[in-house]
MARGU-207057 format. One record per residue (C-alpha): y, z, x. Coordinates in steps of 0.2 Angstrom, whole numbers, padded with zeros to 4 digits, always signed. Layout:
N
{rec {Y Z X}}
...
REM end
This chain:
198
{rec {+0057 -0151 -0238}}
{rec {+0054 -0154 -0220}}
{rec {+0062 -0164 -0208}}
{rec {+0054 -0175 -0195}}
{rec {+0061 -0171 -0177}}
{rec {+0065 -0187 -0167}}
{rec {+0068 -0184 -0149}}
{rec {+0085 -0194 -0143}}
{rec {+0084 -0206 -0131}}
{rec {+0090 -0202 -0113}}
{rec {+0109 -0202 -0112}}
{rec {+0111 -0202 -0132}}
{rec {+0123 -0188 -0132}}
{rec {+0135 -0198 -0120}}
{rec {+0133 -0214 -0131}}
{rec {+0137 -0203 -0146}}
{rec {+0152 -0195 -0139}}
{rec {+0158 -0213 -0132}}
{rec {+0155 -0219 -0150}}
{rec {+0165 -0205 -0158}}
{rec {+0179 -0208 -0146}}
{rec {+0180 -0226 -0150}}
{rec {+0180 -0222 -0169}}
{rec {+0193 -0208 -0166}}
{rec {+0204 -0222 -0158}}
{rec {+0202 -0234 -0174}}
{rec {+0205 -0219 -0187}}
{rec {+0221 -0211 -0186}}
{rec {+0227 -0193 -0193}}
{rec {+0215 -0179 -0196}}
{rec {+0199 -0189 -0196}}
{rec {+0203 -0194 -0178}}
{rec {+0206 -0177 -0172}}
{rec {+0189 -0171 -0180}}
{rec {+0179 -0186 -0172}}
{rec {+0187 -0180 -0155}}
{rec {+0182 -0163 -0159}}
{rec {+0164 -0168 -0163}}
{rec {+0163 -0178 -0147}}
{rec {+0169 -0162 -0137}}
{rec {+0157 -0150 -0146}}
{rec {+0142 -0162 -0144}}
{rec {+0146 -0163 -0125}}
{rec {+0148 -0143 -0124}}
{rec {+0132 -0142 -0134}}
{rec {+0122 -0153 -0122}}
{rec {+0128 -0146 -0106}}
{rec {+0123 -0128 -0114}}
{rec {+0106 -0136 -0118}}
{rec {+0104 -0142 -0099}}
{rec {+0109 -0125 -0093}}
{rec {+0097 -0116 -0104}}
{rec {+0083 -0128 -0098}}
{rec {+0088 -0124 -0079}}
{rec {+0087 -0105 -0082}}
{rec {+0071 -0107 -0092}}
{rec {+0063 -0116 -0077}}
{rec {+0071 -0104 -0065}}
{rec {+0064 -0089 -0074}}
{rec {+0047 -0098 -0077}}
{rec {+0046 -0100 -0058}}
{rec {+0052 -0082 -0055}}
{rec {+0038 -0076 -0066}}
{rec {+0024 -0086 -0058}}
{rec {+0030 -0079 -0041}}
{rec {+0029 -0062 -0047}}
{rec {+0013 -0064 -0054}}
{rec {+0006 -0070 -0038}}
{rec {+0015 -0056 -0029}}
{rec {+0008 -0043 -0041}}
{rec {-0010 -0051 -0039}}
{rec {-0008 -0050 -0020}}
{rec {-0003 -0032 -0022}}
{rec {-0018 -0028 -0033}}
{rec {-0030 -0035 -0019}}
{rec {-0022 -0026 -0005}}
{rec {-0024 -0010 -0016}}
{rec {-0041 -0013 -0019}}
{rec {-0045 -0016 +0000}}
{rec {-0036 +0000 +0004}}
{rec {-0047 +0010 -0010}}
{rec {-0063 +0001 -0001}}
{rec {-0056 +0008 +0016}}
{rec {-0054 +0025 +0010}}
{rec {-0070 +0026 +0003}}
{rec {-0078 +0020 +0020}}
{rec {-0068 +0034 +0028}}
{rec {-0074 +0047 +0015}}
{rec {-0092 +0042 +0019}}
{rec {-0089 +0043 +0037}}
{rec {-0082 +0059 +0036}}
{rec {-0097 +0066 +0025}}
{rec {-0109 +0060 +0039}}
{rec {-0097 +0069 +0052}}
{rec {-0097 +0084 +0042}}
{rec {-0116 +0085 +0039}}
{rec {-0118 +0083 +0059}}
{rec {-0107 +0097 +0062}}
{rec {-0116 +0107 +0049}}
{rec {-0133 +0103 +0057}}
{rec {-0125 +0107 +0074}}
{rec {-0119 +0123 +0067}}
{rec {-0135 +0128 +0060}}
{rec {-0145 +0124 +0077}}
{rec {-0131 +0134 +0086}}
{rec {-0135 +0149 +0074}}
{rec {-0153 +0148 +0076}}
{rec {-0151 +0149 +0095}}
{rec {-0140 +0163 +0093}}
{rec {-0153 +0172 +0082}}
{rec {-0165 +0169 +0095}}
{rec {-0155 +0177 +0109}}
{rec {-0151 +0192 +0096}}
{rec {-0170 +0194 +0095}}
{rec {-0173 +0192 +0114}}
{rec {-0160 +0206 +0117}}
{rec {-0168 +0217 +0106}}
{rec {-0185 +0215 +0115}}
{rec {-0179 +0216 +0133}}
{rec {-0172 +0234 +0134}}
{rec {-0174 +0234 +0153}}
{rec {-0161 +0220 +0154}}
{rec {-0149 +0227 +0140}}
{rec {-0134 +0229 +0151}}
{rec {-0135 +0211 +0158}}
{rec {-0139 +0204 +0140}}
{rec {-0124 +0214 +0133}}
{rec {-0112 +0207 +0146}}
{rec {-0119 +0189 +0144}}
{rec {-0117 +0190 +0124}}
{rec {-0099 +0197 +0125}}
{rec {-0096 +0181 +0135}}
{rec {-0106 +0171 +0123}}
{rec {-0096 +0178 +0109}}
{rec {-0079 +0174 +0116}}
{rec {-0085 +0156 +0121}}
{rec {-0090 +0153 +0103}}
{rec {-0075 +0161 +0096}}
{rec {-0064 +0150 +0107}}
{rec {-0074 +0135 +0103}}
{rec {-0073 +0138 +0085}}
{rec {-0054 +0140 +0085}}
{rec {-0050 +0125 +0096}}
{rec {-0063 +0112 +0094}}
{rec {-0071 +0099 +0082}}
{rec {-0084 +0086 +0085}}
{rec {-0077 +0070 +0079}}
{rec {-0082 +0053 +0087}}
{rec {-0066 +0045 +0095}}
{rec {-0069 +0028 +0084}}
{rec {-0066 +0039 +0069}}
{rec {-0050 +0045 +0077}}
{rec {-0045 +0027 +0081}}
{rec {-0048 +0022 +0063}}
{rec {-0039 +0037 +0056}}
{rec {-0024 +0033 +0067}}
{rec {-0024 +0016 +0062}}
{rec {-0024 +0022 +0043}}
{rec {-0009 +0033 +0046}}
{rec {+0001 +0018 +0054}}
{rec {-0003 +0008 +0038}}
{rec {+0001 +0022 +0026}}
{rec {+0017 +0026 +0036}}
{rec {+0022 +0006 +0034}}
{rec {+0019 +0006 +0016}}
{rec {+0028 +0022 +0013}}
{rec {+0043 +0015 +0022}}
{rec {+0043 +0000 +0013}}
{rec {+0044 +0011 -0003}}
{rec {+0057 +0021 +0003}}
{rec {+0046 +0037 +0002}}
{rec {+0054 +0045 +0018}}
{rec {+0044 +0062 +0017}}
{rec {+0026 +0054 +0015}}
{rec {+0031 +0041 +0029}}
{rec {+0036 +0057 +0040}}
{rec {+0020 +0066 +0036}}
{rec {+0010 +0049 +0040}}
{rec {+0019 +0048 +0057}}
{rec {+0016 +0067 +0060}}
{rec {-0003 +0065 +0057}}
{rec {-0003 +0050 +0068}}
{rec {+0006 +0059 +0082}}
{rec {-0008 +0073 +0081}}
{rec {-0022 +0061 +0083}}
{rec {-0012 +0053 +0098}}
{rec {-0012 +0070 +0106}}
{rec {-0030 +0073 +0103}}
{rec {-0034 +0057 +0111}}
{rec {-0023 +0060 +0126}}
{rec {-0030 +0077 +0129}}
{rec {-0048 +0067 +0129}}
{rec {-0044 +0055 +0142}}
{rec {-0035 +0068 +0153}}
{rec {-0052 +0078 +0152}}
{rec {-0063 +0063 +0155}}
{rec {-0052 +0059 +0171}}
{rec {-0054 +0077 +0177}}
REM end
């Protein structure tokens, strides 16, 4: 057999407890005590129900806030993935351009070697020039790479962003590595400015 739930009118618990207390005054002995206990129990349960409802509303609001924060974090993560993909694409283009320049340089070097073999009369001079060229090439290969300044600045910004993200997460090692990478790029840009001024 099912019971029909009828919502109590507002302040029904206080009306009920007032009624029970009035009845307890009229009834003496054990029945009066039982009525007073029932009134106190109803008040206690009503306060617990209100506390539970307030807690439920607080937790619901907190869950909503957490959902919004998670959604914002996912959007930021997606944006970061797109930026990383863009940087990878730029790096691939720069690498391809460097490979083309290297191939052109290798072709020129081969041409010089062919000219050296056909010019025996100038072999002493060409040998000296070739040694100078080799030293220059080795020095260049050890110390320089061709990267557009905008790519370096973009990478510097990414290092700052990564460093801030690692700092918020408390990942000190990754934060330090990001800051070292940013410092290295700053040094390269400073050397470039000094070379341009000279």
